[in-house]
C-alpha positions in Angstrom: 11.8 -33.9 12.8 10.4 -30.6 11.5 6.7 -30.3 10.9 5.1 -27.6 8.7 1.5 -26.4 9.3 -0.6 -23.7 7.6 -2.8 -21.1 9.3 -4.2 -17.7 8.5 -1.5 -15.1 8.6 -3.1 -12.1 10.3 0.0 -10.1 11.1 3.1 -10.1 9.0 6.5 -10.7 10.4 8.8 -13.6 11.4 8.5 -14.9 15.0 11.0 -17.4 16.4 10.9 -18.7 19.9 10.1 -21.4 22.4 6.4 -22.2 22.9 4.3 -21.2 25.9 1.1 -23.2 25.7 -1.8 -21.3 27.3 -4.4 -23.5 28.8 -7.5 -21.9 30.2 -10.1 -23.4 32.4 -13.3 -23.5 30.4 -16.2 -22.5 32.6 -18.6 -25.3 33.1 -22.1 -24.1 32.5 -24.5 -25.9 34.8 -28.2 -25.8 34.0 -30.8 -26.1 36.7 -34.0 -24.5 37.7 -34.3 -22.2 40.7 -37.3 -21.2 42.8 -39.2 -17.9 42.9 -37.6 -17.2 46.3 -34.1 -17.6 44.7 -34.6 -15.2 41.8 -33.4 -12.0 43.6 -30.3 -13.6 45.1 -29.5 -15.2 41.7 -29.8 -11.8 40.0 -27.5 -10.3 42.6 -25.0 -13.2 42.1 -25.0 -12.4 38.4 -24.5 -8.6 39.0 -21.6 -9.3 41.4 -20.0 -11.5 38.7 -20.4 -8.8 36.1 -18.8 -6.2 38.4 -15.9 -8.6 39.1 -15.3 -9.0 35.3 -15.4 -5.2 34.9 -12.9 -4.8 37.8 -10.5 -7.4 36.4 -10.5 -5.9 32.9 -10.1 -2.4 34.3 -7.1 -3.6 36.3 -5.6 -5.1 33.2 -6.0 -1.8 31.4 -4.0 -0.1 34.1 -1.1 -2.5 33.6 -0.8 -1.6 29.9 2.0 0.9 29.0 0.9 4.5 29.5 2.1 5.5 26.0 -0.2 3.0 24.3 -2.2 4.9 21.7 -5.9 5.6 22.4 -7.0 3.7 19.3 -5.4 0.6 20.7 -6.8 1.0 24.2 -10.2 1.4 22.6 -10.3 -2.4 22.1 -10.3 -2.8 25.9 -12.9 -0.1 26.3 -15.1 -2.0 23.8 -15.1 -5.0 26.1 -15.8 -2.9 29.1 -18.8 -1.4 27.4 -20.0 -4.8 26.3 -19.8 -6.2 29.8 -22.1 -3.3 30.9 -24.3 -3.5 27.8 -28.1 -3.4 28.7 -28.9 -5.8 25.8 -26.7 -8.5 27.4 -27.6 -7.8 31.0 -31.3 -7.3 30.7 -31.6 -10.4 28.7 -29.7 -12.5 31.3 -31.9 -11.1 34.1 -35.1 -11.8 32.2 -33.9 -15.4 31.8 -33.2 -15.7 35.5 -36.7 -14.5 36.2 -37.9 -17.5 34.2 -36.3 -19.6 37.0 -33.0 -20.4 35.3 -29.7 -20.2 37.2 -27.4 -17.4 36.3 -24.8 -19.5 34.3 -27.6 -21.0 32.2 -29.3 -17.6 31.6 -26.1 -16.0 30.5 -25.4 -18.8 28.1 -28.9 -18.6 26.6 -28.4 -14.8 26.0 -25.0 -15.4 24.6 -26.3 -17.9 22.1 -29.1 -15.5 21.0 -26.6 -12.7 20.4 -24.2 -15.0 18.5 -27.0 -16.1 16.2 -27.7 -12.5 15.2 -24.0 -12.0 14.3 -23.9 -15.3 12.5 -26.5 -14.1 10.0 -24.6 -11.0 9.1 -23.1 -10.9 5.6 -20.3 -8.5 6.5 -17.2 -10.4 7.6 -16.0 -7.7 10.0 -19.3 -7.5 11.8 -19.8 -11.2 11.8 -16.4 -11.6 13.5 -17.6 -9.4 16.4 -19.2 -12.5 17.9 -15.6 -13.3 19.1 -16.0 -10.3 21.4 -19.2 -11.7 22.8 -17.5 -15.0 23.5 -14.7 -13.2 25.3 -17.0 -11.1 27.4 -19.4 -13.9 28.3 -16.5 -16.2 29.2 -15.1 -13.6 31.6 -18.4 -13.3 33.4 -18.9 -17.1 33.5 -15.5 -17.4 35.2 -16.5 -14.9 37.7 -19.7 -16.7 38.5 -17.5 -19.7 39.5 -14.9 -17.6 41.3 -15.7 -14.1 42.5 -12.0 -13.1 42.5 -10.5 -14.6 39.3 -6.8 -14.1 38.6 -5.7 -13.3 35.1 -4.0 -16.4 33.8 -1.1 -15.1 31.7 2.3 -15.7 33.1 4.8 -13.0 33.9 7.8 -14.2 32.0 6.8 -14.4 28.4 9.6 -12.4 26.8 10.6 -14.0 23.5 8.0 -16.7 23.7 5.6 -17.9 21.1 2.1 -18.2 22.7 -0.1 -21.1 21.6 -3.7 -20.8 22.7 -7.3 -21.7 21.7 -8.1 -18.0 21.4 -6.9 -14.7 22.8 -8.8 -11.6 24.0 -7.6 -8.1 23.1 -6.6 -7.7 26.8 -4.4 -10.8 26.5 -2.8 -9.4 23.3 -2.0 -6.0 24.9 -0.5 -7.6 28.0 1.6 -10.0 25.8 2.9 -7.0 23.8 3.9 -5.4 27.1 5.8 -8.6 28.0 7.6 -8.6 24.5 6.4 -11.9 23.2 7.8 -13.1 19.8 4.4 -14.0 18.3 1.3 -16.0 18.9 -0.7 -18.9 17.4 -4.4 -19.5 18.0 -6.6 -22.5 17.1 -9.6 -20.2 16.2 -10.2 -16.7 15.0 -10.1 -14.9 11.7 -8.3 -12.0 10.0 -10.9 -9.4 11.1 -11.2 -10.3 14.8 -10.2 -7.6 17.3 -7.2 -9.8 18.3 -6.0 -10.0 14.7 -6.4 -6.3 14.1 -4.5 -5.6 17.4 -1.7 -7.9 16.3 -1.3 -6.0 13.1 -1.4 -2.6 14.9 1.1 -3.7 17.5 3.4 -5.5 15.0 3.1 -9.0 16.6 3.7 -11.9 14.1 0.5 -14.0 14.4 -1.3 -17.0 12.9 -4.9 -17.9 13.6 -7.0 -20.8 12.6 -4.3 -23.4 13.3 -6.6 -26.2 14.3 -5.5 -28.5 17.1 -2.3 -26.5 17.6 -2.1 -27.3 21.3 -2.2 -31.0 20.5 0.5 -30.7 17.9 2.9 -28.4 19.6 4.6 -29.1 22.9 5.6 -26.6 25.6 9.1 -25.2 25.2 9.3 -26.5 21.7 11.0 -24.2 19.2 8.8 -22.9 16.4 8.9 -20.4 13.6 5.9 -18.2 12.6 5.8 -16.6 9.1 2.8 -14.2 9.4 3.0 -13.1 5.8 2.8 -16.6 4.3 0.6 -18.1 7.0 3.2 -20.8 7.8 4.3 -22.5 11.0 7.4 -24.7 11.4 7.6 -26.9 14.5 11.1 -28.0 15.6 12.9 -26.4 12.6 16.3 -27.7 11.6 19.4 -25.5 11.7 19.1 -24.6 8.0 15.5 -23.4 8.4 16.5 -21.5 11.6 19.3 -19.7 9.8 17.1 -18.9 6.8 14.3 -17.4 8.9 16.6 -15.5 11.2 18.1 -13.9 8.1 14.6 -13.0 6.9 13.8 -11.5 10.3 16.9 -9.3 10.2 15.9 -8.2 6.7 12.4 -7.3 7.9 13.8 -5.4 10.9 16.2 -3.5 8.7 13.4 -2.7 6.2 11.2 -1.3 9.1 14.0 0.9 10.2 14.6 2.1 6.6 10.9 2.8 6.1 11.0 5.2 9.1 13.3 7.4 7.1 10.5 8.0 4.7 8.1 9.6 7.2 6.9 12.9 5.6 9.2 12.4 2.6 7.5 13.3 -0.8 6.3 10.3 -2.8 8.1 11.1 -6.1 9.0 8.4 -8.6 12.5 8.2 -10.2 11.1 9.9 -13.3 9.7 12.8 -11.1 6.0 11.9 -11.0 4.4 13.2 -7.8 2.1 10.6 -6.3 -0.5 11.5 -3.6 -0.7 9.2 -0.6 -3.7 9.6 1.7 -5.0 7.5 4.6 -8.2 5.4 5.3 -9.9 6.0 8.6 -13.0 4.9 10.5 -13.0 7.4 13.3 -11.2 10.6 14.5 -8.7 8.7 16.7 -7.3 7.1 13.5 -5.8 10.5 12.5 -3.2 10.2 15.2 -1.9 6.9 13.7 -1.9 8.4 10.2 0.1 11.6 11.2 2.8 9.4 12.8 3.8 8.3 9.3 2.6 11.1 7.1 1.2 14.6 7.5 -1.3 14.0 4.7 -5.0 13.9 4.1 -7.7 11.3 4.4 -8.9 9.6 1.2 -11.6 7.6 2.8 -13.5 8.3 6.0 -16.1 5.5 6.5 -18.9 7.5 8.3 -21.2 4.5 8.7 -18.9 3.1 11.5 -20.1 6.0 13.7 -23.7 4.9 13.1 -23.1 1.2 13.6 -21.2 1.6 16.8 -23.6 4.0 18.4 -26.5 2.9 20.6 -28.7 5.6 18.9 -28.0 7.2 15.5 -25.9 10.4 15.8 -27.8 13.6 15.1 -26.6 16.4 13.0 -24.7 18.1 15.8 -22.9 15.0 16.8 -21.9 14.3 13.3 -20.8 17.9 12.8 -18.6 17.8 15.9 -17.0 14.6 14.8 -16.2 15.8 11.2 -14.9 19.2 12.5 -12.6 17.4 15.0 -11.1 15.3 12.1 -10.7 18.2 9.7 -9.0 20.4 12.4 -6.7 17.5 13.3 -5.6 17.2 9.7 -4.3 20.8 9.8 -5.1 21.9 6.3 -4.9 18.5 4.6 -8.0 17.4 2.8 -10.7 15.1 4.4 -12.7 12.9 2.0 -15.9 11.9 3.7 -17.8 8.9 2.3 -21.5 9.4 2.9 -23.4 6.7 4.6 -22.8 3.2 3.3 -25.6 1.7 5.4 -27.8 -1.2 4.5 -27.9 -5.0 4.4 -25.4 -6.2 6.9 -24.1 -2.8 7.9 -27.0 -1.6 10.0 -27.8 0.7 12.9 -28.9 -1.0 16.1 -32.4 0.4 16.1 -33.1 -0.7 12.5 -31.4 -4.1 12.4 -34.8 -5.9 12.4 -36.5 -3.5 10.1 -38.2 -4.8 7.0 -38.0 -8.2 5.3 -34.8 -10.1 4.9 -33.2 -9.4 1.4 -32.4 -12.4 -0.7 -29.2 -10.7 -1.9 -28.4 -7.9 0.6 -25.2 -6.9 -1.1 -27.3 -5.7 -4.1 -30.2 -4.4 -2.0 -31.1 -1.1 -0.4 -27.7 0.2 0.7 -25.4 3.1 0.4 -26.7 6.0 -1.8 -29.8 4.0 -2.6 -30.7 3.9 1.1 -29.9 7.6 1.6 -32.1 8.7 -1.4 -35.0 6.6 -0.1 -34.6 8.3 3.4 -33.6 11.9 2.4 -34.2 13.2 6.0 -31.2 10.9 7.1 -29.1 12.0 4.1 -29.9 15.7 4.6 -28.9 15.6 8.2 -25.5 14.2 7.1 -25.1 16.7 4.3 -25.7 19.6 6.6 -23.2 18.3 9.1 -20.5 17.8 6.4 -21.2 21.3 4.9 -20.9 22.9 8.3 -17.6 21.2 9.0 -16.2 22.3 5.6 -16.0 25.8 7.0 -13.0 24.7 9.1 -10.9 23.1 6.4 -10.8 21.3 3.0 -13.5 18.6 2.8 -14.5 16.5 -0.2 -17.8 14.5 -0.3 -17.8 11.0 -1.8 -20.9 9.0 -2.8 -20.8 5.2 -2.4 -22.4 2.7 -4.9 -23.4 5.3 -7.5 -24.8 3.7 -10.6 -26.6 6.2 -12.8 -27.1 9.9 -13.6 -30.5 10.2 -12.0 -28.9 9.5 -8.7 -26.4 12.4 -9.3 -29.4 14.6 -10.1 -31.1 13.8 -6.9 -27.9 14.2 -4.8 -27.3 17.7 -6.3 -30.9 18.7 -5.5 -30.5 17.6 -1.9 -27.1 19.3 -1.5 -28.7 22.5 -2.8 -31.5 22.1 -0.2 -29.0 21.5 2.6 -27.2 24.7 1.6 -30.4 26.6 1.6 -31.3 25.4 5.1 -27.9 26.4 6.4 -28.3 29.8 4.7 -31.5 30.4 6.6 -29.6 29.8 9.9 -26.7 31.9 8.6 -24.3 28.9 9.2 -21.0 29.0 7.3 -19.9 26.3 4.8 -17.7 25.8 1.7 -20.0 26.6 -1.2 -17.6 24.8 -3.6 -17.2 21.6 -1.7 -15.9 19.0 -4.2 -18.3 16.1 -5.0 -17.1 12.7 -6.1 -18.2 9.1 -6.6 -16.9 5.7 -5.6 -16.6 3.5 -8.7 -17.4 0.1 -7.2 -20.0 -1.5 -9.5 -19.3 -2.3 -13.2 -22.1 0.1 -14.3 -20.3 3.0 -12.7 -17.0 2.0 -14.3 -18.6 1.7 -17.7 -20.2 5.1 -17.2 -17.1 6.7 -15.7 -16.5 9.0 -18.7 -19.9 10.7 -18.3 -19.7 10.7 -14.5 -16.4 12.4 -14.8 -18.0 15.3 -16.7 -20.3 16.0 -13.8 -18.2 15.3 -10.8 -15.0 16.7 -9.2 -13.2 13.4 -8.6 -13.6 9.6 -8.7 -12.4 6.9 -6.3 -12.1 3.2 -7.2 -13.4 0.9 -4.5 -11.8 -2.4 -5.6 -13.3 -4.6 -2.9 -16.8 -4.3 -4.2 -15.8 -3.7 -7.8 -14.1 -7.1 -7.9 -17.0 -8.8 -6.1 -19.7 -7.4 -8.4 -17.7 -7.9 -11.6 -17.0 -11.5 -10.9 -20.4 -12.2 -9.4 -19.2 -13.7 -6.1 -19.3 -13.2 -2.4 -15.7 -12.8 -1.3 -16.4 -14.0 2.2 -18.1 -17.2 1.0 -15.6 -20.0 1.4 -17.3 -21.9 -1.5 -16.5 -19.3 -4.1 -13.8 -17.0 -2.5 -11.1 -18.7 -4.6 -12.6 -16.8 -7.6 -11.8 -13.4 -6.0 -9.1 -12.2 -8.4 -7.9 -8.5 -8.6 -5.9 -9.5 -11.7 -8.9 -10.8 -13.7 -8.8 -9.2 -17.1 -12.3 -7.7 -16.7 -11.3 -6.0 -13.4 -8.1 -4.6 -14.9 -10.0 -3.2 -17.9 -12.6 -1.5 -15.7 -9.9 0.1 -13.6 -8.1 1.2 -16.7 -11.3 2.6 -18.1 -12.0 4.6 -15.0 -8.5 6.0 -14.9 -8.7 7.1 -18.5 -12.0 8.7 -17.9 -10.5 10.8 -15.1 -7.5 11.8 -17.3 -9.7 12.8 -20.2 -11.9 15.0 -17.9 -9.0 16.4 -16.0 -10.1 15.2 -12.6 -8.3 13.1 -10.0 -9.0 9.4 -9.7 -7.9 7.7 -6.4 -8.1 4.1 -5.2 -9.1 3.3 -1.6 -9.8 -0.5 -1.7 -7.6 -3.3 -0.6 -5.8 -3.5 -3.9 -4.3 -0.1 -3.3 -2.9 -1.3 0.0 -1.3 -4.4 -1.4 2.4 -3.8 -2.3 2.2 -6.6 -4.9 0.0 -4.4 -7.1 1.6 -0.9 -6.5 3.7 -1.0 -9.7 0.9 -2.3 -11.8 -1.4 0.4 -10.6 1.2 3.1 -11.3 1.6 1.7 -14.8 -2.2 1.8 -15.3 -2.0 5.5 -14.4 -3.1 5.6 -10.7 -1.6 8.7 -9.1 -3.7 8.9 -5.9 -3.6 6.1 -3.4 -5.6 6.0 -0.1 -4.4 3.3 2.2 -4.3 2.3 6.0 -1.5 4.1 7.9 0.1 0.7 8.7 1.1 0.2 5.0 1.6 3.7 3.8 5.4 3.8 4.1 5.8 0.5 2.4 3.7 1.7 -0.5 5.7 4.9 -0.6 9.0 3.0 -0.7 7.9 1.2 -3.9 6.7 4.4 -5.4 10.0 6.3 -5.0 11.9 3.5 -6.7 9.4 3.2 -9.6 10.0 4.4 -13.2 6.6 5.1 -14.5 7.5 5.4 -18.2 8.9 1.9 -18.1 5.9 0.6 -16.0 3.4 2.1 -18.6 5.1 0.2 -21.4 5.0 -3.1 -19.4 1.4 -2.6 -18.3 0.2 -1.9 -21.9 1.5 -5.3 -22.8 -0.1 -6.9 -19.7 -3.5 -5.6 -20.6 -3.4 -7.6 -23.8 -3.2 -10.9 -21.9 -6.3 -13.0 -21.1 -5.2 -15.9 -18.8 -4.7 -15.5 -15.1 -1.4 -17.4 -15.1 0.0 -15.1 -17.8 -1.1 -12.0 -16.0 0.3 -13.1 -12.7 3.7 -13.9 -14.3 3.7 -10.5 -16.0 3.0 -8.8 -12.6 5.9 -10.8 -11.1 8.2 -9.6 -13.8 7.1 -6.0 -13.3 7.8 -6.3 -9.6 11.1 -8.1 -10.1 12.4 -5.6 -12.7 12.0 -2.7 -10.4 12.7 -4.3 -7.0 16.4 -4.7 -7.0 17.4 -1.1 -6.4 18.3 0.0 -2.8 16.0 2.3 -0.9 16.8 6.0 -1.5 15.4 9.3 -0.4 14.5 12.2 -2.6 15.9 15.5 -1.4 
């Protein structure tokens, strides 16, 4: 009898195969007191275990395909760095000096680090606790066995892996062995394992509770990563249906490859700009594999969050210059620091009282204007890099004109400081703003008169408009990109840009969702900034779109008030323009 279960689909695709259930020995953490005479030997035992964990992970890295992109291997490097991290190791050694055995000391330090991540508001950063679990577990295993052997089998081709959780190293090894997909009992969509699955194109479900109890070894299962669905022991009809869907997906992927570097031109000859979102310079390589285009969003705060010490002006300048040169003449849009609340640098994480509502606190441009020395350092670095290629500067969380006034004064000061040192820069570097709070959308018309471009950040715009925390399970159901208020704010911003004759882009998740592409084109969006992984799919929809028809349908949609009616209208828009076969423009 077939059984259907739901999970969190973290990587789209259809996976069909027999189950390989991965059981891992969970290290038993014994707790006992040691004597003063035993402290040094216990410290050495911990250090040997840590080195064994490093050796094993390094050996795994060597087994991975040599042509694996650097940005993928970086996940392994992250775990290697974490195993050697002084915060982890110093804490463990200090606990050992309090006469606790190594296993117990490591667990105490692990729990302390996890509690810090648990209190973070940002879902991505909170999910980093998974990496701590993985790293600590590898050391705990080495404390019990100084020469552990990696437990993945060697004949996993075509299998669906079922496990409690997987490390990034597991995921890379399984890709090497050509698995059909994986299912885990724990994890979320922003874990490193989930991100890797998407990057590697492995169909995957996470959060399927008690999966190992419900699924037997060698049982046939179907994973639908897009719908978050799992079918155990499917009947012949289901197998036939999903094999057909898998063939369609594979054909679509092959078809999409034909669109690499093809112009994004609609059927009625509208040219649409498609740029990429990046977090670091290595991401440019992934982007250029699908499109020789520019970057519409570079999140500079990730450089600060991941660093042990804040990067100085020279380090920032070198990073920005590296990216702009890699883009070979295509524009780079740098978002200035979006630090604050949960997105914090290591040396300031405990600074100041805890905000009651950190998402609305001292963050982004507010933080930069309160600490102008930090902002000026970044401004000088951006300006210096602009001498090597086209750069645009984008301000996050702008809400009023007084902020623009202060920003312009600081940019003028940064230029004067560079002039004194006779350092080159683009004196006409474009300045834009992210529209991500309702106040900015309502003021978009006057903002557009003073700025060179606007960019709609839908993630925060939706959150602030609907007064909800989108990662709070209690209210996340209210998160709705199709809410009439959200659509009107987007429409208002796009009209403001048209009236002022400046470009308006969108860089939030809504721009990356193919379900909304036609709607956004109908609203007047002509500049999309999306992750490299979805760029070709968005392009395929654009080149089959007829904007004049979409504009008529969208005008009617904006008159609707109920979610169900708007959703049906979006479905009709997508259906009306979805039947044509994929074609290429000459």
